[in-house]
C-alpha positions in Angstrom: 0.0 0.0 0.0 1.4 3.3 -1.1 1.2 6.1 1.5 -0.2 9.4 0.1 2.0 11.8 2.1 0.2 14.9 0.8 -3.1 13.7 2.1 -1.5 12.6 5.3 0.0 16.1 5.8 -3.5 17.7 5.2 -5.0 15.3 7.8 -2.2 16.2 10.3 -2.9 19.9 9.9 -6.6 19.4 10.4 -6.0 17.2 13.5 -3.6 19.7 15.0 -6.1 22.5 14.5 -8.9 20.4 16.0 -6.8 19.4 19.1 -5.7 23.0 19.6 -9.3 24.3 19.4 -10.5 21.5 21.8 -7.9 21.8 24.5 -6.5 25.3 24.5 -7.8 27.0 27.7 -9.0 30.2 26.0 -10.7 31.3 29.2 -7.4 31.1 31.2 -6.0 34.5 32.3 -2.5 33.2 31.6 -3.3 32.2 28.1 -4.9 35.5 27.4 -1.9 37.2 29.0 0.4 35.3 26.7 -1.5 36.3 23.6 -1.4 40.0 24.7 2.3 39.7 25.4 2.9 38.4 21.9 1.3 41.6 20.5 3.0 43.8 23.0 6.3 42.3 22.2 5.7 42.9 18.5 4.6 46.4 19.2 7.8 47.1 21.2 9.9 45.7 18.5 8.1 47.7 15.8 8.4 50.9 17.8 11.9 50.6 19.1 13.9 48.6 16.5 12.4 48.2 13.1 12.8 51.8 11.8 16.1 52.8 13.5 17.8 49.4 13.6 16.5 46.9 11.1 15.8 49.3 8.2 19.3 50.8 8.1 20.7 47.2 8.5 18.7 46.1 5.5 20.0 49.0 3.4 23.6 48.1 4.5 23.0 44.4 3.6 21.6 45.5 0.2 24.7 47.7 -0.4 27.0 44.8 0.5 25.4 42.5 -2.1 25.6 45.2 -4.8 28.6 47.4 -4.2 31.1 44.9 -2.9 32.2 42.3 -5.4 32.3 38.6 -4.5 36.0 38.7 -5.2 36.6 41.2 -2.5 34.6 39.2 0.0 36.4 36.1 -1.0 39.7 37.8 -0.5 39.2 38.6 3.2 36.5 36.1 4.3 36.5 33.4 1.7 37.7 29.8 2.3 41.0 30.6 0.5 41.7 33.7 2.6 44.3 33.5 5.4 42.5 32.0 8.4 44.1 34.5 10.8 42.9 37.5 8.8 39.4 36.1 8.0 38.6 35.2 11.6 40.2 38.3 13.1 38.1 40.5 10.8 34.9 38.6 11.5 35.3 38.2 15.2 35.9 41.8 16.1 33.7 43.5 13.5 30.7 43.3 15.8 32.5 45.7 18.2 31.3 48.7 16.2 27.7 47.5 15.6 25.0 48.0 18.2 22.8 45.4 16.7 20.6 42.5 18.0 20.5 38.9 16.9 17.8 39.8 14.3 19.4 42.9 12.9 22.7 41.1 12.2 20.9 38.6 10.0 20.7 40.8 6.8 24.3 41.7 7.2 25.3 38.1 7.6 23.1 37.0 4.7 24.8 39.7 2.6 28.4 38.6 3.1 27.5 34.9 3.1 25.7 35.1 -0.3 28.7 37.1 -1.7 30.9 34.1 -1.1 32.2 34.4 2.5 33.4 31.1 3.9 31.0 29.5 6.4 33.5 29.8 9.3 34.2 33.5 9.1 30.5 34.3 8.3 29.4 32.4 11.4 32.1 34.2 13.4 30.6 37.5 12.2 27.0 36.3 12.9 27.9 35.5 16.5 30.2 38.4 17.3 27.9 41.1 15.8 25.3 41.2 18.6 27.5 39.6 21.3 30.5 42.0 21.5 29.3 45.5 20.5 31.2 48.1 22.5 28.1 49.7 24.0 26.9 46.4 25.4 30.3 45.5 26.9 30.7 48.8 28.6 27.1 48.7 29.9 27.7 45.1 31.2 30.9 46.1 33.0 29.3 49.2 34.6 26.0 47.6 35.8 26.9 43.9 36.3 30.5 44.3 37.3 34.0 44.5 35.7 34.5 40.7 35.9 31.2 40.0 34.0 32.1 42.7 31.4 35.6 41.3 30.7 34.3 37.7 30.7 31.6 38.6 28.2 34.0 40.4 25.9 36.7 37.7 25.9 34.1 34.9 25.7 32.3 36.5 22.7 35.6 36.8 20.7 36.8 33.4 21.6 33.3 31.8 21.0 33.0 33.4 17.5 36.3 32.0 16.4 35.9 28.5 17.9 32.3 28.1 16.6 33.3 29.4 13.2 36.2 26.9 13.0 34.0 24.0 14.2 31.3 24.8 11.7 33.9 25.0 8.9 35.2 21.5 9.8 31.7 20.0 10.2 30.4 21.3 6.9 33.6 21.4 4.9 32.3 19.1 2.1 29.1 21.0 1.6 30.9 24.4 1.7 33.4 23.1 -0.9 30.5 22.3 -3.2 29.0 25.7 -2.6 32.3 27.4 -3.5 32.7 25.3 -6.6 29.2 26.4 -7.8 30.2 30.0 -7.0 33.4 29.7 -8.9 33.4 31.7 -12.1 30.7 34.0 -10.8 32.9 36.0 -8.5 33.4 38.9 -10.9 36.4 41.2 -11.0 37.8 43.2 -8.2 36.1 46.4 -7.3 37.0 49.1 -9.9 36.7 51.8 -7.2 39.5 52.5 -4.8 39.1 50.8 -1.5 39.0 54.1 0.4 35.8 55.0 -1.4 34.2 51.8 -0.2 35.4 52.4 3.3 34.0 55.9 3.4 30.6 54.8 2.0 30.1 51.8 4.3 31.7 53.6 7.2 29.1 56.4 7.0 26.2 53.9 6.9 27.6 52.1 9.9 28.1 55.3 11.8 24.5 56.3 11.0 23.3 52.9 12.4 25.4 53.4 15.6 24.2 57.0 16.4 20.6 56.3 15.5 20.6 53.6 18.2 22.8 55.4 20.7 21.3 54.4 24.1 20.3 56.9 26.7 22.8 57.0 29.6 21.3 55.1 32.4 23.3 56.9 35.2 22.7 60.4 36.5 26.5 60.7 36.8 27.2 59.8 33.2 29.1 62.5 31.4 31.5 63.2 28.5 31.1 61.8 25.0 28.4 59.3 25.9 26.0 62.0 27.1 27.0 64.4 24.3 26.5 61.8 21.6 23.0 60.9 22.9 22.0 64.6 23.2 22.9 65.3 19.6 22.4 61.9 18.0 19.7 63.1 15.6 21.8 66.0 14.4 24.9 63.9 14.0 22.9 61.2 12.1 21.4 63.9 9.8 24.9 65.3 9.1 26.2 61.8 8.4 23.3 61.2 6.1 24.1 64.3 4.1 27.7 63.1 3.7 26.4 59.7 2.7 24.3 61.3 -0.1 27.4 63.3 -1.1 29.4 60.0 -1.3 26.7 58.5 -3.5 27.0 61.5 -5.8 30.8 61.4 -6.0 31.3 57.7 -6.1 28.2 56.2 -7.7 26.7 58.9 -9.9 23.8 59.9 -7.8 22.6 63.3 -9.0 23.4 66.2 -6.6 20.0 67.8 -7.0 18.5 64.6 -5.5 20.8 64.9 -2.5 19.8 68.5 -2.0 16.1 67.8 -2.4 16.3 65.0 0.1 18.2 67.2 2.5 15.7 70.0 2.2 12.8 67.5 2.8 14.5 66.1 6.0 15.3 69.6 7.3 11.7 70.7 6.7 10.3 67.7 8.5 12.7 68.3 11.4 11.6 72.0 11.5 7.8 71.2 11.4 8.1 68.3 13.9 11.0 69.1 16.2 9.8 66.8 18.9 9.3 63.8 16.6 12.6 63.2 14.9 11.4 59.8 13.6 9.3 61.7 11.0 12.5 63.3 9.6 14.2 59.9 9.5 11.2 58.3 7.7 11.3 61.2 5.3 14.9 60.5 4.4 14.2 56.8 3.9 11.2 57.5 1.6 13.1 60.1 -0.4 16.1 57.8 -0.9 13.9 54.9 -1.9 11.9 57.0 -4.4 15.0 58.3 -6.0 16.6 54.9 -6.2 13.5 53.4 -7.8 14.0 55.6 -10.8 17.8 55.1 -11.1 19.6 52.6 -13.3 22.3 50.1 -12.8 23.9 49.6 -9.3 21.8 52.2 -7.5 18.5 50.7 -8.6 19.9 47.2 -7.8 20.7 48.5 -4.3 17.0 49.2 -3.6 16.0 45.8 -5.2 18.5 43.9 -3.1 17.4 45.7 0.1 13.8 44.8 -0.7 14.7 41.1 -1.3 16.3 41.0 2.2 13.3 42.6 3.7 10.9 40.1 2.1 13.0 37.2 3.4 13.6 38.4 6.9 10.8 40.6 8.2 7.8 38.2 8.0 9.7 35.4 9.9 11.2 38.0 12.3 7.7 39.3 13.3 6.4 35.8 13.7 9.3 34.8 15.9 9.0 37.9 18.0 5.3 37.1 18.7 6.1 33.5 19.6 8.9 34.6 22.0 6.5 37.2 23.5 3.7 34.6 24.0 6.1 32.1 25.7 8.3 34.3 27.8 6.7 37.8 27.8 8.4 41.1 28.3 10.6 41.9 31.3 8.4 42.1 34.3 5.3 40.6 32.6 4.0 37.1 32.8 3.3 35.0 29.7 2.7 31.3 29.2 5.9 30.3 31.0 5.9 31.7 34.6 8.9 33.9 35.3 9.4 32.2 38.7 10.2 29.0 36.9 13.1 30.7 35.2 14.3 32.3 38.4 14.2 29.1 40.4 15.8 27.1 37.6 18.9 29.4 37.3 19.8 29.8 40.9 23.2 28.5 42.1 25.8 27.3 39.6 25.0 23.7 38.7 25.5 22.5 35.1 21.7 22.2 34.9 21.2 25.8 35.9 23.8 27.0 33.4 22.3 24.9 30.6 18.8 26.1 31.4 20.0 29.7 31.4 21.8 29.1 28.1 18.9 27.4 26.3 16.4 30.0 27.7 18.6 32.8 26.5 18.9 31.2 23.1 15.2 31.2 22.6 14.4 34.6 24.2 14.5 37.8 22.1 16.8 40.5 23.5 16.5 43.9 21.9 19.9 45.7 21.7 21.3 46.3 25.2 18.2 45.1 27.0 19.9 41.9 28.2 21.8 43.9 30.8 18.8 45.4 32.8 17.0 42.0 32.4 20.0 40.2 34.0 20.3 42.8 36.7 16.7 42.0 37.8 17.4 38.2 37.6 20.6 38.5 39.6 18.6 40.4 42.2 16.1 37.5 42.3 18.8 35.0 43.1 20.3 34.1 39.7 23.9 32.7 39.9 26.8 34.5 38.3 27.6 31.5 36.1 24.1 31.2 34.6 24.1 35.0 34.2 27.2 34.8 32.0 25.8 31.7 30.1 22.7 33.8 29.3 24.8 36.7 28.2 26.8 34.6 25.8 23.8 32.8 24.3 21.0 35.3 24.5 22.1 38.3 22.4 23.6 36.0 19.7 20.4 33.9 19.3 16.7 34.2 19.5 13.7 32.3 18.2 13.1 34.9 15.5 16.7 34.7 14.3 16.6 30.9 14.3 13.6 30.9 11.9 15.3 33.4 9.5 18.7 31.7 9.8 17.1 28.4 8.7 16.1 29.9 5.4 19.7 31.1 4.8 21.8 28.1 6.0 19.3 25.2 6.1 18.2 23.1 9.1 21.5 21.2 9.7 23.8 24.2 9.8 21.3 26.2 11.9 20.8 23.4 14.4 24.6 22.9 14.6 25.1 26.6 15.3 22.5 26.7 18.0 24.0 23.5 19.6 27.5 25.0 19.7 26.3 28.3 21.2 24.2 26.6 23.9 26.8 24.0 24.9 29.8 26.4 24.9 27.8 29.0 26.9 26.8 26.3 29.4 30.3 25.2 30.2 31.8 28.7 30.1 29.1 29.9 32.6 29.8 26.9 34.8 33.5 27.6 34.9 33.0 31.3 35.5 30.6 30.5 38.4 33.2 28.1 40.0 36.1 30.6 39.7 34.2 33.7 40.9 31.7 32.1 43.3 
């Protein structure tokens, strides 16, 4: 008898829907709270991170796939590149990016699809959200110098080790991928490297200043406070210079730069207390002008849109699932927060593993992991599990896993998750023993 898998799949879906409808306790306050938390989490993400964090990251990813040749990526991050150079570049590159586990995905997808070796690309994927300077400084100031140093060192070492292991495990598959890519790498960039550095440097600086966090201490002073106070003005100036670089390096008409600048300044003047309106104006103006361009500039918009279609739907779905299961900080969802607090007390391997696996599935917006951990430590969480969560949480989340699966496939995604969780567990345990 031949099994009709298509019909069996349909039956399975119907059965799952029936069982869910029959058994889900819709009248339960906890269930209702979890549903509300899913939408609250999505709302928080939409308000705090999509416009200022994800959108610029998507444009950067689109630019990587268009303006940087595969040959250039292969030279520094490809399988034939010097291992020391490739992993050094990948493991510390996250230090300048204040991004979360989801925002790093378009950047990772961009360099991976341009021919970067799996190992260096994975090192970049992990280090991006795990080692950004703002997070390390915030960790050291709030959770202690020991925790800050352990997080910084652990993130760099993790990124290299995980990248190397992934390279060894999937060497055969990656070799086939590189063979298929051979002949399609194109020539080296015709533009001088300094032009590319200026162009991408401006975009990265815009991403950094747009997401510059408010100083959390009344005693904070110096550049941190100044940068936060003037971050919108600094971002606007950087955006003007970005437009100027598009004109000088890529043929973008100067009158378009000036019109965009005028529109942004006007929006800022009309809505001085709502700088997001000026930012959205700049994105809309740039997108409209790029839509009527030709060649590379139009391809930039198209590539950005392709990344958006791939990443945003799964990202939103994952954020809602994470919200329903775990809720926002200080809010109950389907999994009671006391379970987590009880489970991660002390410094047993079980507590470290639970902290690591929980952190891996939770969604941490950029820099939010520090105040969350501050609260958990105050509730009795051990130092070891705290570090384990710091090393696994920012680098992974349920939303990022869903998206990563579409880029790498199930086996590589599962291997990456496994390595992050296991290494975080044992590192947290050792840290807890040493600094008990």
